[in-house]
PLY file of the C-alpha trace (Angstrom):
ply
format ascii 1.0
element vertex 107
property float x
property float y
property float z
element edge 106
property int vertex1
property int vertex2
end_header
-20.16 -50.16 -1.22
-16.67 -49.08 -0.28
-14.18 -49.61 -3.18
-11.16 -50.25 -0.93
-12.84 -53.00 1.19
-13.70 -54.60 -2.21
-10.30 -54.27 -3.47
-8.85 -55.74 -0.22
-11.23 -58.46 -0.19
-10.22 -59.39 -3.73
-6.51 -58.71 -3.42
-5.40 -61.83 -5.17
-6.88 -60.23 -8.26
-4.86 -57.00 -7.97
-1.32 -56.11 -7.67
-0.28 -54.26 -4.44
0.95 -51.16 -6.32
-2.73 -50.96 -7.94
-4.26 -51.04 -4.21
-1.77 -48.68 -3.05
-2.42 -46.29 -6.02
-6.17 -46.59 -5.60
-6.11 -45.27 -2.11
-4.56 -42.22 -3.21
-6.62 -41.93 -6.52
-10.36 -42.46 -5.39
-11.21 -39.54 -7.48
-9.88 -41.35 -10.62
-12.30 -44.19 -9.51
-15.14 -42.06 -9.16
-14.56 -40.65 -12.79
-14.14 -44.27 -14.06
-17.37 -45.36 -12.54
-19.02 -42.10 -14.12
-17.80 -42.68 -17.52
-18.38 -46.30 -17.48
-21.87 -45.48 -16.41
-22.23 -43.34 -19.57
-21.10 -45.92 -21.69
-23.73 -48.37 -20.28
-26.45 -45.86 -20.54
-25.45 -45.19 -24.31
-26.34 -49.19 -24.82
-22.98 -50.52 -25.15
-22.51 -54.08 -23.99
-18.83 -54.26 -24.33
-16.27 -51.43 -23.90
-12.52 -50.78 -23.22
-11.48 -49.96 -19.61
-8.23 -48.29 -21.47
-10.35 -46.02 -23.45
-12.21 -44.73 -20.44
-8.95 -43.93 -18.87
-7.86 -42.10 -22.02
-11.14 -40.08 -21.85
-10.40 -39.29 -18.19
-7.21 -37.99 -19.11
-8.49 -35.79 -22.07
-11.04 -34.41 -19.68
-8.60 -33.55 -16.95
-6.14 -32.04 -19.43
-8.90 -29.45 -20.70
-10.31 -28.79 -17.26
-6.88 -28.29 -15.60
-4.95 -26.97 -18.56
-1.95 -29.09 -18.57
-2.66 -30.92 -15.21
-1.96 -34.67 -15.12
-3.89 -37.28 -13.79
-1.23 -39.76 -12.49
-2.53 -43.04 -13.78
-0.31 -45.77 -15.20
-1.61 -47.46 -18.22
-1.11 -50.95 -16.35
-3.90 -49.73 -13.90
-6.70 -49.58 -16.63
-7.14 -53.38 -16.74
-7.55 -53.44 -12.93
-9.96 -50.61 -12.99
-12.27 -52.81 -15.14
-11.85 -55.85 -13.09
-12.64 -53.84 -9.79
-15.63 -52.25 -11.67
-17.02 -55.75 -12.37
-16.67 -56.81 -8.70
-18.50 -53.65 -7.35
-20.98 -53.76 -10.03
-21.59 -57.38 -10.79
-24.63 -56.74 -13.08
-22.26 -55.31 -15.52
-19.37 -57.71 -15.01
-19.39 -58.51 -19.01
-18.86 -54.88 -20.02
-14.87 -55.32 -19.88
-13.15 -58.25 -21.42
-10.17 -59.50 -19.07
-7.14 -61.16 -19.88
-5.14 -63.28 -17.48
-2.58 -61.26 -15.81
0.03 -62.07 -12.87
-2.31 -60.79 -10.20
-5.39 -62.61 -11.13
-4.26 -66.16 -12.07
-6.36 -68.49 -10.71
-9.24 -66.21 -10.12
-12.57 -66.18 -11.95
-12.05 -62.81 -13.60
0 1
1 2
2 3
3 4
4 5
5 6
6 7
7 8
8 9
9 10
10 11
11 12
12 13
13 14
14 15
15 16
16 17
17 18
18 19
19 20
20 21
21 22
22 23
23 24
24 25
25 26
26 27
27 28
28 29
29 30
30 31
31 32
32 33
33 34
34 35
35 36
36 37
37 38
38 39
39 40
40 41
41 42
42 43
43 44
44 45
45 46
46 47
47 48
48 49
49 50
50 51
51 52
52 53
53 54
54 55
55 56
56 57
57 58
58 59
59 60
60 61
61 62
62 63
63 64
64 65
65 66
66 67
67 68
68 69
69 70
70 71
71 72
72 73
73 74
74 75
75 76
76 77
77 78
78 79
79 80
80 81
81 82
82 83
83 84
84 85
85 86
86 87
87 88
88 89
89 90
90 91
91 92
92 93
93 94
94 95
95 96
96 97
97 98
98 99
99 100
100 101
101 102
102 103
103 104
104 105
105 106
């Protein structure tokens, strides 16, 4: 499933700056999905999208020695929301709060 298509289809749930950022940072999305899959395979029913982002930053810093992934902490919940849309069988993995971008939506 094309993640950009999903983000655009549900753009009412994401701020425009997240969609712009996602377009240039799909490698971070791939890493997020990989780490979320590890969490699911470990048996967790609930987890934190922000924790996954911190793990990605940690692994990036170790691998790149000072390299920096350009990811704003504000993007963490939107990565979780996108994950729930792309993988609806795991839509309850992350807990969502109401944000400006998703008022009136089901997530």
